[in-house]
MMTF fields as JSON, N, C-alpha, C and O atoms, coordinates in Angstrom:
{
  "mmtfVersion": "1.0.0",
  "mmtfProducer": "UNKNOWN",
  "numBonds": 263,
  "numAtoms": 264,
  "numGroups": 66,
  "numChains": 1,
  "numModels": 1,
  "chainsPerModel": [1],
  "groupsPerChain": [66],
  "chainIdList": ["A"],
  "bondAtomList": [4, 2, 8, 6, 12, 10, 16, 14, 20, 18, 24, 22, 28, 26, 32, 30, 36, 34, 40, 38, 44, 42, 48, 46, 52, 50, 56, 54, 60, 58, 64, 62, 68, 66, 72, 70, 76, 74, 80, 78, 84, 82, 88, 86, 92, 90, 96, 94, 100, 98, 104, 102, 108, 106, 112, 110, 116, 114, 120, 118, 124, 122, 128, 126, 132, 130, 136, 134, 140, 138, 144, 142, 148, 146, 152, 150, 156, 154, 160, 158, 164, 162, 168, 166, 172, 170, 176, 174, 180, 178, 184, 182, 188, 186, 192, 190, 196, 194, 200, 198, 204, 202, 208, 206, 212, 210, 216, 214, 220, 218, 224, 222, 228, 226, 232, 230, 236, 234, 240, 238, 244, 242, 248, 246, 252, 250, 256, 254, 260, 258],
  "bondOrderList": [1, 1, 1, 1, 1, 1, 1, 1, 1, 1, 1, 1, 1, 1, 1, 1, 1, 1, 1, 1, 1, 1, 1, 1, 1, 1, 1, 1, 1, 1, 1, 1, 1, 1, 1, 1, 1, 1, 1, 1, 1, 1, 1, 1, 1, 1, 1, 1, 1, 1, 1, 1, 1, 1, 1, 1, 1, 1, 1, 1, 1, 1, 1, 1, 1],
  "groupList": [{"groupName": "MET", "atomNameList": ["N", "CA", "C", "O"], "elementList": ["N", "C", "C", "O"], "formalChargeList": [0, 0, 0, 0], "bondAtomList": [1, 0, 2, 1, 3, 2], "bondOrderList": [1, 1, 2], "singleLetterCode": "M", "chemCompType": "L-PEPTIDE LINKING"}, {"groupName": "ILE", "atomNameList": ["N", "CA", "C", "O"], "elementList": ["N", "C", "C", "O"], "formalChargeList": [0, 0, 0, 0], "bondAtomList": [1, 0, 2, 1, 3, 2], "bondOrderList": [1, 1, 2], "singleLetterCode": "I", "chemCompType": "L-PEPTIDE LINKING"}, {"groupName": "HIS", "atomNameList": ["N", "CA", "C", "O"], "elementList": ["N", "C", "C", "O"], "formalChargeList": [0, 0, 0, 0], "bondAtomList": [1, 0, 2, 1, 3, 2], "bondOrderList": [1, 1, 2], "singleLetterCode": "H", "chemCompType": "L-PEPTIDE LINKING"}, {"groupName": "GLN", "atomNameList": ["N", "CA", "C", "O"], "elementList": ["N", "C", "C", "O"], "formalChargeList": [0, 0, 0, 0], "bondAtomList": [1, 0, 2, 1, 3, 2], "bondOrderList": [1, 1, 2], "singleLetterCode": "Q", "chemCompType": "L-PEPTIDE LINKING"}, {"groupName": "TRP", "atomNameList": ["N", "CA", "C", "O"], "elementList": ["N", "C", "C", "O"], "formalChargeList": [0, 0, 0, 0], "bondAtomList": [1, 0, 2, 1, 3, 2], "bondOrderList": [1, 1, 2], "singleLetterCode": "W", "chemCompType": "L-PEPTIDE LINKING"}, {"groupName": "GLU", "atomNameList": ["N", "CA", "C", "O"], "elementList": ["N", "C", "C", "O"], "formalChargeList": [0, 0, 0, 0], "bondAtomList": [1, 0, 2, 1, 3, 2], "bondOrderList": [1, 1, 2], "singleLetterCode": "E", "chemCompType": "L-PEPTIDE LINKING"}, {"groupName": "THR", "atomNameList": ["N", "CA", "C", "O"], "elementList": ["N", "C", "C", "O"], "formalChargeList": [0, 0, 0, 0], "bondAtomList": [1, 0, 2, 1, 3, 2], "bondOrderList": [1, 1, 2], "singleLetterCode": "T", "chemCompType": "L-PEPTIDE LINKING"}, {"groupName": "ASN", "atomNameList": ["N", "CA", "C", "O"], "elementList": ["N", "C", "C", "O"], "formalChargeList": [0, 0, 0, 0], "bondAtomList": [1, 0, 2, 1, 3, 2], "bondOrderList": [1, 1, 2], "singleLetterCode": "N", "chemCompType": "L-PEPTIDE LINKING"}, {"groupName": "LYS", "atomNameList": ["N", "CA", "C", "O"], "elementList": ["N", "C", "C", "O"], "formalChargeList": [0, 0, 0, 0], "bondAtomList": [1, 0, 2, 1, 3, 2], "bondOrderList": [1, 1, 2], "singleLetterCode": "K", "chemCompType": "L-PEPTIDE LINKING"}, {"groupName": "ARG", "atomNameList": ["N", "CA", "C", "O"], "elementList": ["N", "C", "C", "O"], "formalChargeList": [0, 0, 0, 0], "bondAtomList": [1, 0, 2, 1, 3, 2], "bondOrderList": [1, 1, 2], "singleLetterCode": "R", "chemCompType": "L-PEPTIDE LINKING"}, {"groupName": "LEU", "atomNameList": ["N", "CA", "C", "O"], "elementList": ["N", "C", "C", "O"], "formalChargeList": [0, 0, 0, 0], "bondAtomList": [1, 0, 2, 1, 3, 2], "bondOrderList": [1, 1, 2], "singleLetterCode": "L", "chemCompType": "L-PEPTIDE LINKING"}, {"groupName": "CYS", "atomNameList": ["N", "CA", "C", "O"], "elementList": ["N", "C", "C", "O"], "formalChargeList": [0, 0, 0, 0], "bondAtomList": [1, 0, 2, 1, 3, 2], "bondOrderList": [1, 1, 2], "singleLetterCode": "C", "chemCompType": "L-PEPTIDE LINKING"}, {"groupName": "VAL", "atomNameList": ["N", "CA", "C", "O"], "elementList": ["N", "C", "C", "O"], "formalChargeList": [0, 0, 0, 0], "bondAtomList": [1, 0, 2, 1, 3, 2], "bondOrderList": [1, 1, 2], "singleLetterCode": "V", "chemCompType": "L-PEPTIDE LINKING"}, {"groupName": "ASP", "atomNameList": ["N", "CA", "C", "O"], "elementList": ["N", "C", "C", "O"], "formalChargeList": [0, 0, 0, 0], "bondAtomList": [1, 0, 2, 1, 3, 2], "bondOrderList": [1, 1, 2], "singleLetterCode": "D", "chemCompType": "L-PEPTIDE LINKING"}, {"groupName": "ALA", "atomNameList": ["N", "CA", "C", "O"], "elementList": ["N", "C", "C", "O"], "formalChargeList": [0, 0, 0, 0], "bondAtomList": [1, 0, 2, 1, 3, 2], "bondOrderList": [1, 1, 2], "singleLetterCode": "A", "chemCompType": "L-PEPTIDE LINKING"}, {"groupName": "TYR", "atomNameList": ["N", "CA", "C", "O"], "elementList": ["N", "C", "C", "O"], "formalChargeList": [0, 0, 0, 0], "bondAtomList": [1, 0, 2, 1, 3, 2], "bondOrderList": [1, 1, 2], "singleLetterCode": "Y", "chemCompType": "L-PEPTIDE LINKING"}, {"groupName": "GLY", "atomNameList": ["N", "CA", "C", "O"], "elementList": ["N", "C", "C", "O"], "formalChargeList": [0, 0, 0, 0], "bondAtomList": [1, 0, 2, 1, 3, 2], "bondOrderList": [1, 1, 2], "singleLetterCode": "G", "chemCompType": "PEPTIDE LINKING"}, {"groupName": "PRO", "atomNameList": ["N", "CA", "C", "O"], "elementList": ["N", "C", "C", "O"], "formalChargeList": [0, 0, 0, 0], "bondAtomList": [1, 0, 2, 1, 3, 2], "bondOrderList": [1, 1, 2], "singleLetterCode": "P", "chemCompType": "L-PEPTIDE LINKING"}, {"groupName": "PHE", "atomNameList": ["N", "CA", "C", "O"], "elementList": ["N", "C", "C", "O"], "formalChargeList": [0, 0, 0, 0], "bondAtomList": [1, 0, 2, 1, 3, 2], "bondOrderList": [1, 1, 2], "singleLetterCode": "F", "chemCompType": "L-PEPTIDE LINKING"}],
  "groupTypeList": [0, 1, 2, 3, 3, 4, 5, 6, 7, 8, 6, 1, 9, 5, 10, 6, 11, 12, 2, 6, 13, 14, 8, 8, 15, 0, 12, 7, 9, 14, 10, 6, 12, 16, 7, 6, 15, 17, 10, 8, 7, 5, 6, 13, 5, 18, 15, 18, 12, 1, 13, 7, 6, 16, 8, 1, 16, 16, 15, 15, 8, 5, 15, 18, 8, 16],
  "groupIdList": [1, 2, 3, 4, 5, 6, 7, 8, 9, 10, 11, 12, 13, 14, 15, 16, 17, 18, 19, 20, 21, 22, 23, 24, 25, 26, 27, 28, 29, 30, 31, 32, 33, 34, 35, 36, 37, 38, 39, 40, 41, 42, 43, 44, 45, 46, 47, 48, 49, 50, 51, 52, 53, 54, 55, 56, 57, 58, 59, 60, 61, 62, 63, 64, 65, 66],
  "secStructList": [7, 4, 4, 4, 4, 4, 4, 4, 1, 7, 7, 7, 3, 3, 3, 3, 3, 7, 7, 7, 7, 7, 1, 1, 1, 7, 4, 4, 4, 6, 7, 7, 6, 6, 7, 3, 3, 3, 3, 3, 3, 3, 7, 1, 1, 3, 3, 3, 3, 3, 7, 6, 6, 1, 1, 3, 3, 3, 3, 3, 4, 4, 4, 3, 3, 7],
  "xCoordList": [89.856, 88.43, 87.944, 87.569, 87.959, 87.656, 86.204, 85.929, 85.284, 83.873, 83.615, 82.586, 84.507, 84.325, 84.578, 84.23, 85.176, 85.482, 84.603, 84.814, 83.634, 82.806, 82.018, 81.849, 81.538, 80.74, 81.526, 80.953, 82.83, 83.648, 84.305, 84.879, 84.235, 84.784, 83.988, 82.828, 84.612, 83.89, 82.803, 82.924, 81.755, 80.622, 81.003, 81.537, 80.725, 81.027, 80.064, 80.484, 78.779, 77.726, 76.434, 76.374, 75.412, 74.108, 73.198, 73.208, 72.42, 71.473, 70.063, 69.86, 69.096, 67.694, 66.987, 67.118, 66.245, 65.477, 64.241, 63.483, 64.036, 62.903, 61.778, 60.631, 62.075, 61.012, 61.55, 62.759, 60.628, 60.988, 60.191, 59.922, 59.816, 59.035, 59.948, 60.277, 60.347, 61.254, 60.468, 59.377, 61.021, 60.374, 60.582, 59.727, 61.724, 62.106, 62.296, 61.998, 62.78, 63.141, 62.259, 61.6, 62.245, 61.451, 62.33, 62.835, 62.496, 63.361, 62.734, 63.447, 61.403, 60.729, 60.966, 60.613, 61.539, 61.889, 63.18, 63.405, 64.028, 65.329, 65.472, 66.359, 64.626, 64.685, 63.321, 62.291, 63.322, 62.094, 62.139, 63.119, 61.081, 61.009, 61.102, 60.407, 61.968, 62.15, 63.287, 63.755, 63.745, 64.878, 66.191, 66.307, 67.175, 68.511, 69.404, 69.265, 70.324, 71.211, 72.649, 72.892, 73.605, 75.01, 75.574, 75.495, 76.141, 76.759, 78.173, 78.987, 78.462, 79.778, 80.625, 81.852, 79.989, 80.724, 79.766, 78.547, 80.335, 79.538, 80.186, 81.408, 79.355, 79.827, 79.023, 78.234, 79.215, 78.473, 76.973, 76.189, 76.564, 75.15, 74.528, 73.312, 75.353, 74.837, 75.405, 76.521, 74.59, 75.045, 75.075, 74.185, 76.085, 76.18, 76.001, 76.854, 74.881, 74.497, 74.234, 74.042, 74.228, 73.78, 72.261, 71.765, 71.535, 70.074, 69.391, 70.046, 68.092, 67.313, 67.703, 67.399, 68.359, 68.793, 70.06, 70.439, 70.725, 71.971, 73.198, 74.309, 73.004, 74.117, 74.238, 73.347, 75.357, 75.581, 74.698, 74.627, 74.029, 73.232, 73.532, 73.774, 73.518, 73.738, 72.413, 71.647, 72.134, 70.859, 71.09, 72.056, 70.193, 70.273, 70.205, 69.547, 70.88, 70.942, 69.588, 69.374, 68.673, 67.358, 66.519, 65.557, 66.867, 66.11, 66.475, 65.81, 67.512, 68.048, 68.21, 68.29, 68.257, 68.718, 69.662, 69.559, 70.545, 71.453, 72.809, 73.738],
  "yCoordList": [36.486, 36.605, 35.992, 34.821, 36.785, 36.319, 35.841, 34.964, 36.396, 36.019, 34.559, 34.006, 33.937, 32.544, 31.58, 30.402, 32.073, 31.227, 31.532, 30.948, 32.419, 32.801, 31.627, 31.539, 30.735, 29.615, 28.718, 28.138, 28.599, 27.73, 28.474, 27.838, 29.797, 30.568, 30.304, 29.897, 30.537, 30.355, 31.427, 32.534, 31.061, 31.957, 33.034, 32.735, 34.288, 35.415, 35.412, 35.516, 35.294, 35.171, 34.773, 34.725, 34.491, 34.123, 35.358, 36.136, 35.527, 36.627, 36.068, 35.026, 36.767, 36.365, 37.316, 38.535, 36.758, 37.554, 38.111, 37.356, 39.426, 40.049, 40.436, 40.557, 40.634, 40.896, 40.674, 40.658, 40.506, 40.335, 41.301, 41.018, 42.437, 43.447, 44.31, 45.437, 43.777, 44.488, 45.411, 45.066, 46.575, 47.53, 47.173, 47.442, 46.568, 46.385, 44.927, 44.565, 44.093, 42.72, 41.719, 42.077, 40.49, 39.435, 38.673, 37.592, 39.24, 38.681, 37.458, 36.585, 37.387, 36.291, 34.939, 33.915, 34.896, 33.62, 33.035, 31.828, 33.884, 33.422, 33.521, 32.886, 34.297, 34.449, 34.143, 34.362, 33.633, 33.346, 34.076, 33.979, 34.797, 35.543, 34.558, 33.542, 34.868, 34.038, 33.042, 32.536, 32.745, 31.83, 32.54, 33.755, 31.766, 32.311, 31.88, 30.784, 32.769, 32.552, 32.841, 33.78, 32.053, 32.28, 33.451, 33.475, 34.416, 35.583, 35.226, 34.79, 35.414, 35.07, 36.293, 36.219, 37.428, 38.663, 39.832, 39.664, 41.021, 42.198, 43.424, 43.566, 44.315, 45.62, 46.685, 46.36, 47.937, 49.009, 48.888, 49.266, 48.361, 48.34, 46.938, 46.797, 45.907, 44.564, 43.53, 43.661, 42.482, 41.246, 40.186, 40.141, 39.345, 38.226, 36.95, 36.586, 36.275, 35.093, 33.932, 34.125, 32.718, 31.562, 31.506, 31.242, 31.757, 31.863, 30.52, 29.478, 30.54, 29.314, 28.517, 27.327, 29.134, 28.428, 27.627, 26.8, 27.863, 27.177, 27.871, 27.349, 29.052, 29.815, 31.141, 31.535, 31.825, 33.139, 34.17, 34.218, 34.992, 36.089, 37.344, 37.282, 38.48, 39.771, 40.474, 40.662, 40.865, 41.478, 42.723, 42.802, 43.7, 44.896, 44.509, 43.537, 45.265, 44.976, 45.116, 44.555, 45.855, 46.093, 44.821, 44.809, 43.765, 42.517, 41.648, 40.647, 42.021, 41.159, 41.88, 43.107, 41.082, 41.575, 40.507, 39.33, 40.927, 39.938, 40.423, 39.737],
  "zCoordList": [25.12, 25.21, 26.513, 26.567, 27.532, 28.88, 29.023, 29.841, 28.248, 28.384, 28.012, 28.398, 27.286, 26.901, 28.064, 27.981, 29.136, 30.294, 31.503, 32.566, 31.378, 32.52, 33.082, 34.298, 32.247, 32.739, 33.683, 34.606, 33.465, 34.302, 35.463, 36.346, 35.483, 36.596, 37.863, 37.803, 39.004, 40.258, 40.383, 39.859, 41.086, 41.289, 42.292, 43.36, 41.947, 42.833, 44.015, 45.168, 43.722, 44.739, 44.034, 42.805, 44.818, 44.274, 44.283, 45.236, 43.224, 43.121, 42.974, 42.35, 43.551, 43.434, 42.477, 42.591, 41.547, 40.592, 41.302, 41.91, 41.226, 41.909, 40.954, 41.383, 39.675, 38.691, 37.281, 37.051, 36.357, 34.94, 34.073, 32.905, 34.642, 33.928, 33.074, 33.441, 31.945, 31.054, 30.133, 29.681, 29.86, 28.974, 27.507, 26.664, 27.214, 25.824, 25.418, 24.28, 26.315, 25.968, 26.711, 27.687, 26.263, 26.904, 27.901, 27.6, 29.057, 30.085, 30.74, 31.234, 30.747, 31.439, 30.778, 31.362, 29.605, 28.967, 29.529, 29.443, 30.104, 30.594, 32.109, 32.679, 32.77, 34.223, 34.818, 34.181, 36.046, 36.77, 38.106, 38.845, 38.407, 39.671, 40.832, 40.854, 41.796, 42.977, 42.866, 43.887, 41.667, 41.503, 41.799, 41.633, 42.238, 42.45, 41.299, 40.757, 40.937, 39.807, 40.22, 40.977, 39.739, 40.072, 39.28, 38.052, 39.984, 39.363, 38.933, 39.748, 37.65, 37.114, 36.81, 36.863, 36.489, 36.222, 36.425, 36.394, 36.633, 36.933, 36.314, 36.328, 35.766, 35.303, 36.041, 36.928, 35.687, 36.345, 36.134, 37.005, 34.976, 34.613, 34.569, 34.695, 34.39, 34.155, 35.118, 35.621, 35.362, 35.985, 34.891, 34.042, 34.91, 33.988, 34.79, 35.599, 34.558, 35.326, 34.377, 33.176, 34.935, 34.166, 34.346, 35.441, 33.26, 33.326, 33.092, 33.109, 32.877, 32.706, 31.463, 31.383, 30.508, 29.297, 29.543, 28.713, 30.681, 30.987, 30.442, 30.541, 29.863, 29.307, 30.038, 30.791, 29.806, 30.404, 29.705, 28.477, 30.506, 29.977, 30.764, 31.97, 30.096, 30.743, 30.96, 30.014, 32.198, 32.547, 33.383, 34.142, 33.238, 34.067, 35.54, 35.911, 36.354, 37.794, 38.471, 39.546, 37.86, 38.478, 38.63, 39.398, 37.918, 37.98, 39.195, 39.461, 39.918, 40.985, 42.298, 42.357, 43.357, 44.665, 45.202, 44.856, 46.023, 46.59, 46.505, 46.931]
}
């Protein structure tokens, strides 16, 4: 279960949140516009970052630049 070790893996790069205008979910509780977040894993559709809660969260790539 590789996802259990993502928090301790080295950071791939830093991403900056550009918006939290989610259509379906309340993203603004876990991300803040303008903050940078460490990228721990990436898929075709999602970035997995350590968010404001201090845990790994998976978010659509549209919320970030970097």
